[in-house]
Wavefront OBJ file of the C-alpha trace (Angstrom):
o trace
v -52.650 -23.275 53.198
v -49.719 -25.623 52.736
v -46.935 -25.040 50.219
v -48.182 -27.634 47.713
v -51.623 -26.028 47.548
v -50.085 -22.551 47.263
v -47.878 -23.698 44.393
v -50.862 -25.217 42.600
v -53.060 -22.143 42.970
v -50.406 -19.489 42.325
v -48.490 -21.197 39.542
v -45.237 -20.601 41.439
v -43.310 -23.799 42.090
v -42.621 -24.976 45.621
v -38.911 -24.741 44.862
v -39.267 -21.074 43.903
v -41.342 -20.371 47.000
v -38.546 -21.808 49.139
v -36.054 -19.669 47.198
v -38.106 -16.547 47.943
v -38.092 -17.529 51.603
v -34.314 -18.011 51.634
v -33.894 -14.480 50.280
v -36.254 -13.028 52.856
v -38.828 -12.043 50.224
v -41.517 -14.304 51.632
v -42.061 -15.532 55.163
v -44.882 -18.027 55.768
v -47.069 -16.779 58.613
v -47.131 -20.080 60.441
v -46.257 -23.725 60.764
v -48.420 -26.760 61.276
v -48.015 -29.007 64.288
v -45.789 -31.222 62.175
v -43.601 -28.319 61.029
v -44.939 -27.741 57.521
v -45.096 -24.172 56.174
v -48.533 -22.599 56.334
v -49.391 -19.564 54.215
v -52.029 -16.979 55.101
v -54.097 -14.835 52.764
v -51.595 -11.988 53.184
v -48.793 -14.363 52.232
v -50.642 -15.349 49.043
v -51.167 -11.686 48.128
v -47.438 -11.029 48.618
v -46.626 -13.912 46.277
v -48.779 -12.359 43.579
v -47.137 -8.956 44.231
v -43.700 -10.546 43.786
v -44.730 -12.207 40.533
v -46.294 -9.001 39.215
v -43.092 -7.042 39.814
v -41.003 -9.821 38.276
v -43.123 -9.510 35.137
v -41.925 -5.884 34.855
v -38.311 -7.018 34.826
v -37.377 -6.119 38.395
v -34.672 -8.151 40.061
v -35.520 -10.006 43.268
v -33.430 -7.497 45.238
v -35.382 -4.607 43.686
v -38.643 -6.394 44.452
v -37.639 -6.703 48.102
v -36.984 -2.970 48.296
v -40.234 -2.149 46.509
v -42.285 -4.241 48.939
v -40.492 -3.530 52.217
v -38.897 -0.063 52.010
v -41.530 2.630 52.775
v -39.285 5.322 51.271
v -38.771 3.478 47.988
v -40.070 5.438 44.979
v -40.712 3.614 41.716
v -40.198 6.464 39.223
v -36.408 6.232 38.851
v -36.499 2.441 38.730
v -39.259 2.407 36.109
v -37.297 4.886 33.971
v -34.239 2.649 34.232
v -36.294 -0.405 33.319
v -37.647 1.389 30.246
v -34.102 2.301 29.188
v -32.916 -1.276 29.632
v -35.922 -2.570 27.704
v -35.298 -0.189 24.810
v -31.657 -1.267 24.670
v -32.670 -4.918 24.733
v -35.231 -4.405 21.968
v -32.656 -2.546 19.854
v -30.153 -5.369 20.307
v -32.737 -8.026 19.456
v -33.896 -6.016 16.424
v -30.316 -5.729 15.203
v -29.853 -9.472 15.620
v -33.089 -10.185 13.751
v -32.005 -7.896 10.919
v -28.643 -9.645 10.679
v -30.286 -13.076 10.616
v -32.773 -11.959 7.963
v -29.955 -10.705 5.785
v -28.000 -13.907 6.159
v -31.127 -15.838 5.193
v -31.620 -13.586 2.148
v -28.103 -14.479 0.981
v -29.277 -18.129 0.728
v -26.137 -19.678 2.221
v -25.481 -23.248 1.176
v -23.420 -24.150 4.230
v -21.873 -22.688 7.368
v -18.884 -21.443 5.405
v -21.229 -19.253 3.374
v -22.891 -18.019 6.556
v -19.528 -16.997 8.015
v -18.570 -15.228 4.783
v -21.770 -13.185 4.837
v -21.219 -12.297 8.504
v -17.686 -11.123 7.693
v -18.992 -9.050 4.788
v -21.735 -7.442 6.871
v -19.196 -6.538 9.545
v -16.915 -5.035 6.912
v -19.741 -2.874 5.571
v -20.237 -1.549 9.091
v -16.526 -1.069 9.764
v -15.133 2.255 11.002
v -12.476 1.946 8.297
v -13.467 3.564 4.993
v -11.007 1.309 3.155
v -12.628 -1.810 4.639
v -16.100 -0.593 3.664
v -14.936 0.169 0.151
v -13.334 -3.273 -0.271
v -16.537 -4.889 0.988
v -18.645 -2.915 -1.488
v -16.406 -3.784 -4.437
v -16.290 -7.477 -3.550
v -20.026 -7.735 -2.856
v -20.906 -8.267 -6.509
v -18.580 -11.043 -7.626
v -17.182 -12.708 -4.498
v -19.955 -12.871 -1.909
v -23.629 -12.195 -2.406
v -24.569 -9.460 0.055
v -28.280 -8.842 0.686
v -29.551 -5.735 -1.089
v -31.016 -4.445 2.189
v -27.526 -4.260 3.679
v -26.132 -2.393 0.672
v -29.031 0.076 0.731
v -28.688 0.729 4.446
v -24.948 1.267 4.063
v -25.207 3.634 1.102
v -27.812 5.748 2.910
v -25.478 6.416 5.830
v -22.155 6.546 3.934
v -20.414 9.948 3.985
v -17.064 9.042 2.414
v -17.309 9.879 -1.326
v -15.075 7.010 -2.471
v -16.954 4.413 -0.443
v -20.277 5.891 -1.541
v -19.226 5.564 -5.181
v -18.299 1.906 -4.678
v -21.597 1.223 -2.936
v -23.580 2.879 -5.739
v -21.673 0.739 -8.236
v -22.530 -2.389 -6.260
v -26.176 -1.419 -5.940
v -26.480 -0.757 -9.670
v -25.411 -4.370 -10.249
v -27.402 -5.945 -7.466
v -30.405 -6.926 -9.588
v -34.139 -6.288 -9.547
v -35.864 -4.721 -6.596
v -32.917 -2.685 -5.358
v -34.176 0.581 -6.873
v -37.597 0.295 -5.234
v -36.009 -0.527 -1.879
v -33.606 2.375 -2.236
v -36.432 4.781 -3.147
v -37.976 4.197 0.282
v -35.154 6.374 1.592
v -36.816 9.388 -0.055
v -39.091 9.475 3.000
v -36.126 10.191 5.278
v -36.316 13.466 7.212
v -32.651 14.033 6.348
v -31.969 15.900 3.095
v -28.455 14.400 3.018
v -29.904 10.879 3.049
v -32.405 11.739 0.312
v -29.593 13.156 -1.808
v -27.674 9.880 -1.422
v -30.791 8.053 -2.585
v -31.038 10.216 -5.708
v -27.348 9.860 -6.537
v -27.674 6.084 -6.278
v -30.856 5.948 -8.354
v -29.146 8.055 -11.018
v -26.656 5.242 -11.612
v -29.315 2.557 -11.853
v -31.114 1.825 -15.125
v -34.745 0.831 -15.450
v -38.228 2.067 -14.758
v -38.032 1.626 -10.984
v -35.119 4.021 -10.646
v -36.776 6.492 -13.006
v -39.935 6.383 -10.904
v -37.904 7.151 -7.787
v -36.185 10.066 -9.507
v -39.559 11.443 -10.619
v -40.725 11.322 -7.011
v -37.635 13.252 -5.938
v -38.574 16.149 -8.252
v -41.073 17.188 -5.577
v -38.541 17.042 -2.751
v -38.532 20.100 -0.455
v -34.743 20.393 -0.774
v -33.465 22.189 -3.886
v -30.263 20.121 -4.076
v -32.210 16.852 -4.035
v -34.634 18.142 -6.693
v -31.746 19.333 -8.825
v -29.860 16.018 -8.700
v -33.031 14.186 -9.691
v -33.698 16.566 -12.593
v -30.138 16.252 -13.905
v -30.489 12.465 -13.887
v -33.885 12.551 -15.615
v -32.773 14.855 -18.434
v -30.742 12.178 -20.274
v -33.644 9.762 -19.725
v -35.976 12.032 -21.691
v -38.307 12.785 -18.789
v -39.900 16.162 -19.552
v -41.231 16.505 -15.992
v -37.725 17.629 -15.063
v -37.979 20.843 -17.140
v -39.319 23.204 -14.420
v -36.670 22.115 -11.916
v -33.906 22.490 -14.507
v -35.059 26.021 -15.293
v -35.090 26.802 -11.569
v -31.486 25.614 -11.411
v -30.486 27.992 -14.211
v -32.096 30.885 -12.366
v -30.450 29.909 -9.084
v -26.957 29.729 -10.591
v -25.115 26.681 -9.199
v -24.988 23.847 -11.752
v -26.698 26.069 -14.340
v -24.424 24.724 -17.096
v -25.343 21.124 -16.257
v -29.016 22.099 -16.162
v -28.760 23.775 -19.587
v -27.084 20.657 -20.990
v -29.919 18.513 -19.625
v -32.482 20.831 -21.229
v -30.713 20.562 -24.585
v -30.968 16.762 -24.367
v -34.683 16.996 -23.661
v -35.150 19.455 -26.542
v -34.763 16.659 -29.061
v -38.507 16.164 -28.792
v -40.378 18.994 -30.582
v -43.161 19.338 -28.022
v -40.681 19.340 -25.153
v -38.486 21.889 -26.956
v -41.449 24.279 -27.144
v -42.208 23.648 -23.479
v -38.608 24.450 -22.552
v -38.525 27.618 -24.673
v -41.829 28.802 -23.201
v -40.554 28.172 -19.686
v -37.288 30.042 -20.285
v -39.076 32.999 -21.885
v -41.579 33.100 -19.045
v -38.823 33.337 -16.457
v -37.033 36.035 -18.511
v -40.178 38.147 -18.396
v -40.464 37.847 -14.628
v -39.620 41.119 -12.896
v -38.051 39.392 -9.904
v -35.342 37.697 -12.000
v -32.036 39.514 -11.572
v -29.625 40.421 -14.364
v -27.155 37.512 -13.944
v -30.053 35.030 -14.013
v -31.506 36.669 -17.152
v -28.131 36.232 -18.838
v -28.042 32.543 -17.886
v -31.608 32.023 -19.143
v -30.707 33.683 -22.443
v -27.652 31.451 -22.800
v -29.836 28.384 -22.136
v -31.875 29.202 -25.264
v -28.791 28.469 -27.378
v -29.496 24.772 -28.008
v -33.294 24.898 -27.904
v -34.714 24.522 -31.407
v -38.048 25.902 -32.600
v -39.789 29.145 -33.406
v -40.438 30.168 -29.818
v -36.756 30.134 -28.899
v -35.802 31.942 -32.137
v -38.359 34.729 -31.605
v -37.242 35.112 -28.009
v -33.609 35.571 -29.064
v -34.586 38.205 -31.620
v -36.455 40.188 -28.965
v -33.667 39.738 -26.446
v -31.103 41.107 -28.913
v -32.727 44.510 -28.228
v -32.870 44.023 -24.458
v -32.052 46.973 -22.200
v -29.447 44.839 -20.458
v -26.325 44.999 -22.667
v -25.082 41.585 -21.506
v -28.393 39.941 -22.412
v -28.600 41.758 -25.770
v -25.018 40.840 -26.687
v -25.544 37.169 -25.741
v -28.795 36.953 -27.741
v -27.176 38.566 -30.792
v -24.281 36.134 -30.659
v -26.606 33.156 -30.340
v -28.686 34.313 -33.308
v -25.579 34.431 -35.465
v -24.686 30.905 -34.408
v -28.183 29.687 -35.316
v -28.007 31.358 -38.715
v -24.622 29.768 -39.380
v -25.903 26.228 -38.753
l 1 2 3 4 5 6 7 8 9 10 11 12 13 14 15 16 17 18 19 20 21 22 23 24 25 26 27 28 29 30 31 32 33 34 35 36 37 38 39 40 41 42 43 44 45 46 47 48 49 50 51 52 53 54 55 56 57 58 59 60 61 62 63 64 65 66 67 68 69 70 71 72 73 74 75 76 77 78 79 80 81 82 83 84 85 86 87 88 89 90 91 92 93 94 95 96 97 98 99 100 101 102 103 104 105 106 107 108 109 110 111 112 113 114 115 116 117 118 119 120 121 122 123 124 125 126 127 128 129 130 131 132 133 134 135 136 137 138 139 140 141 142 143 144 145 146 147 148 149 150 151 152 153 154 155 156 157 158 159 160 161 162 163 164 165 166 167 168 169 170 171 172 173 174 175 176 177 178 179 180 181 182 183 184 185 186 187 188 189 190 191 192 193 194 195 196 197 198 199 200 201 202 203 204 205 206 207 208 209 210 211 212 213 214 215 216 217 218 219 220 221 222 223 224 225 226 227 228 229 230 231 232 233 234 235 236 237 238 239 240 241 242 243 244 245 246 247 248 249 250 251 252 253 254 255 256 257 258 259 260 261 262 263 264 265 266 267 268 269 270 271 272 273 274 275 276 277 278 279 280 281 282 283 284 285 286 287 288 289 290 291 292 293 294 295 296 297 298 299 300 301 302 303 304 305 306 307 308 309 310 311 312 313 314 315 316 317 318 319 320 321 322 323 324 325 326 327 328 329 330 331 332 333 334
């Protein structure tokens, strides 16, 4: 079979076939009487083998070794090809993300495009000061896509930069809270805590919904941050977590303050008092926690809290009894 017919049937151009021959990859089995290349069936099969290996990303040199070296083993080469492919996909994905974010900024001209690129680079800078400046300027100077702000705040560990990013996110407009809340699915508790801290500074129903979701988080710190943010918003679902925080100790004062804010609603006040009394009656609660629970009854109105303080004023634990007695006197003086 002559080269033109081979090219037509194989889909490989005559020029490429000659290139393969010049590299020693392909050697036509014969020549016609007039000197034209003539390819046998084995030659055609080798062409298809070359093309198949090219489709896997092998270089022509690697293809030559694969076809001609009996000791050549593919495992190491395939592993290397997979690594290269993953790196290439990661690079292309990063480029696509950057282009999508530039498009989301709706640039009017190339000057705007360059400004957004500069801002995105600054947000990813190794310098905390540069990241902070980018976050602070992202609201008024250059419109940075919300996706970029969210991604940056989820990975930010510097407290000053994180604060600036939360400030920028809170002013970034609709949709940012819902996008941020997706970070609650992260396997990292630190990332989920950053999500909650950011949502806490954002008004609206979307942020409240995200904070409600975080009340069920497996990490106590994440649950606690969400509950503290929901207390001032009047969300009674935070009550059990706030009571848990009082029992645990750290941030018990903040948790008690949040409960007092929620106690403005009569039904919620009774729920809080019942929850505190229930934990006080639990045998597993240690003395310091019982004292904190008693103190938390101070600003909870209603008959349930009052009766509980009367009973606690006779408690076997002197610290609890003294605290309850003092709180009763304060209530009577109001």
